[in-house]
N, C-alpha and C positions, 0 to 999 in steps of 0.2 A: 696749881703751881704757884709758889710764893713769888712775889715781885721783889723781894729783898735781894740786894746784890750778892752774888756768889763770891766767897772768899776761900782761902785755903782751909780755914776752919770749917766752912760749910762742907767742903769735899771730904774732910776727915770725918765729920759727923755722918755723911752719907755712907762712907765705908763702914763705920761702926753699926749702922742700921742695915747694912746689906743692900743698900739702894744703888743700883748701877749708875755710874757717872757718864754723861754723854758729852763727847768732844768732837770737834771738827776743825780742820784748818779754815782760816778765813783771812782775806787780804784786802777787803774794801768795806766802805760804810753800808752800801746797799745790802750785801750779803750778811753783814753783821746784824742789821735790823731783822732780816728774815730768820737767821739762826736764833736770835734772841727770842723772837715771837714763838718759834717752834719749840723752845724749851731746852736748847743746847746749853750745857752748863759751862763749858770751857771753850774759848776760841783760841786756837793756836796759830799765831802769825809765824808760820813755818818757813824755813829756808827752801822748802819745796816750791816756793814761788819762783825760784830760779828755773824750775823745769816746767811748771804748768802755766806760768805767766810770761816768762822771758824766753822760753824755748831752748834753754841749755840742756845738755845731756846729763848733768849732775847738779848738785846743790853748791858745789865749790865756788863758783863765781859770785855768789850773793854776798853783799857787804852789810855792815852794821847800819850804814846810812839807809840802805834800801829796806831793811827790816824795820827801822825806826819810822820811815815814811809810811809803810803799809800798816804798822801798828797804830799810828796816828789816824789813818783813815778808818780803821776798825773802831777805834775809840770814839769817833764821832757818830757811829751808828749803834754802838752797844749801849745798853742800859742795865742789864742784869748779869750777863755772863762774865766769867773771869777771863782776862786777856793774858795770854802767855806769849812772850816773844822769844824767838830763837836767837841764841848767840851763834852767828854763822862761822864758817871755816876760819880757824886761827884767832877768832875774837876772844877765846878763853885760853890762849896758849900759855899765859902766865896769870897768876892771881891779879896782878896790877892791871893787866890789859882787860881782864874779865870785869873788874870793878868799873873801869872807865866805859867799857861797852855797855854794861848793865845800866849805868847812870844815864847814858844816852837813850837806851830803849825805854827807860822808865820816865825820865824827865821830858824828853821830846816826843816819845812815841806813846806814852800812856800805858805801857805794859805794867802789869801788876806782879808778874812772875817772869823769871828768865829761865830758859831751858838750855842745857848744855849736854853735849855728848861725851861719853867716856866713863871709865871706871876708876881704878886705883890712882892713875896719874892726876885725876881731877879732884881728889880729896882735899888738897890744900886750897884749891880754888873755891870749892863749895864752902869750906870753913870760912874763908875770907869773906865771901859774899854774905853768908848768913850773919857773920859778926857785924857786918855793915847794915844789917836790916833788910837784906834782899831775900825774897822767897825764891827758892831754887827748885826747878823740875829737872831731875836727872834723866838720863837716857842710856839704856843698855840694850844689848843684843846686836842687831844690825845697826851700824853707825854710818849713815849715808855720807857724812863728810869724809869718811875713811875709805871710800869706794876705790880710790886709786891704789891704796895699799892692799886691800883685801881682794881686789880683782873682780869686783862685780857685786850685785845685790843678791846675797846668799843668806839663807837661814843660818842662824847661829845657835850654839848650845846643843847640838845634836849628838855630841860625844861626851863621855863622862868628864873629861878634863875641862872642856870649855863650859859645860853646864855648871861645874863646881866654881869656876871663875866668876860666872855671872851671879851665882848665889852669893859668893863672898863680896863681890863688888856692890851688890844691892844692899846688903846689910851695912857695909862700910859707908856707903853714901847716905843712908838713913842716919847713921851715927854721926856723920859729919854735918848734918843739919838739913839735908834735902827734905822738902815738904811734899814732893810728888815724885813718881818714877814712871817713865814710859818704857815699856818693853816691846821691842820691835822684832818680828820674825824670829821667835823662839818657839820651841815645842810647847803645845798647850799644857801638858802636864807640868813642865818646868815653870811656866808662867803662873799657873794656878798655885803651885807650891810656894813660890816667892810671894804672891799676893797674900796668901794666908799667913806667911811668916813675918811680914812687915806690918808695922803700925801705920805707915803712911799709905795713901792711895796709890795703886798701881794701875796704870792705863795701858791697855794692850792695843797693838796694831799688828795683825798677823800672828797673834799669840793665843788664840782660842777665847772661849767665853768665860773662863774662870777668873779673869782679872776683875778689878773693882770698877773698871770702866773701859770704854772703847774710843778710839780716835781713828778717823780716816781722812785722807786728803779729799777736800770738798769736790774737786773735779772728778776724782775717781768714783765717788758715791753718786754723782750726777751723770755718770757715763760720758763725761766730756774729755776724757783722756784720749788723745788722738793715737797713742801707741797701744801696746798690749796692756790691758788692765792687770793690776796685781792679782794673784790667785786668791788672796785673802779678802778682796773687796767685793762689793755687790753694787749693781746699777739700780739704785732706788728710784730713778726717774722713769725707768722703763715701765710702760703701762700706766703711768700717772699723767695727770693733766697739767701739772705745774711743778715748779721747783718747791713751792711751799708744801704741796702734798708729799713730795719725795722726802723732804726734811722731816715732816711729821711722822712718816712711816719709819724713817731711820731712828728717830728718837724713841718711838714705841718699840722697835725691834731690839734696841740696846736695853731699854728698861725691862723688857720681859725676857731678855737673854736668848731670844730667837736669832739674834745676830751677834757674833758670827755663828753660822750653823756648820754642819759637817762639810758642806761644799766649800766653805771659806776657812777651813782649818786643815791645811796641808799636812801638818805634823802634830 
């Protein structure tokens, strides 16, 4: 494993070589060090912290200040992996607000990429951010910040109309300048098709093993979620002697595409 820092160009090169990209959420310096040593390529400081750290039932209460704080913690432990910071609920409601939020995550939090949820309505924001030199990770499929509108955490893109909309949004986001795309909870065949059709890396979560990489919530893959674990996750700590062993197994399983397997691919 190279010790050179990971960049968006590194991830693009990995996609071109067919080398799976390994991602996990991360919220503090201690785990950042462990994930770095294990060979994780991308650390997502996700608004999932609202659920796994703060005890909320959704990600909606998380603020830019909180993401910035946790990004700074991760940055103090990271040496190699790329840090991606979430723009939380309504932080990207307008291009102007997104630019201000991204500035805070990058200048105060040390994030190198910012992630935002949504398709067509986000295109002007993605363009504005990229014009200002910000690397953007887009996010389609299940949008956790929209949980109150959609009525729960449900798989998306299972009917022809919604699948077509995801395809169109994915291409439009790439054309607007997005450097990466996360696809969450969409059918494996659709995710694989989108991954093949885009030039930018596509990272899946609950989207089968045909994507260019995988991401999980750290607490889910360590079996630390006190509630019902997602159907697409796996407890990598079970039967292992340490978190470091679990992380090494997760990295290996993503690299050889044995994760996600049939049991973690509901659709």
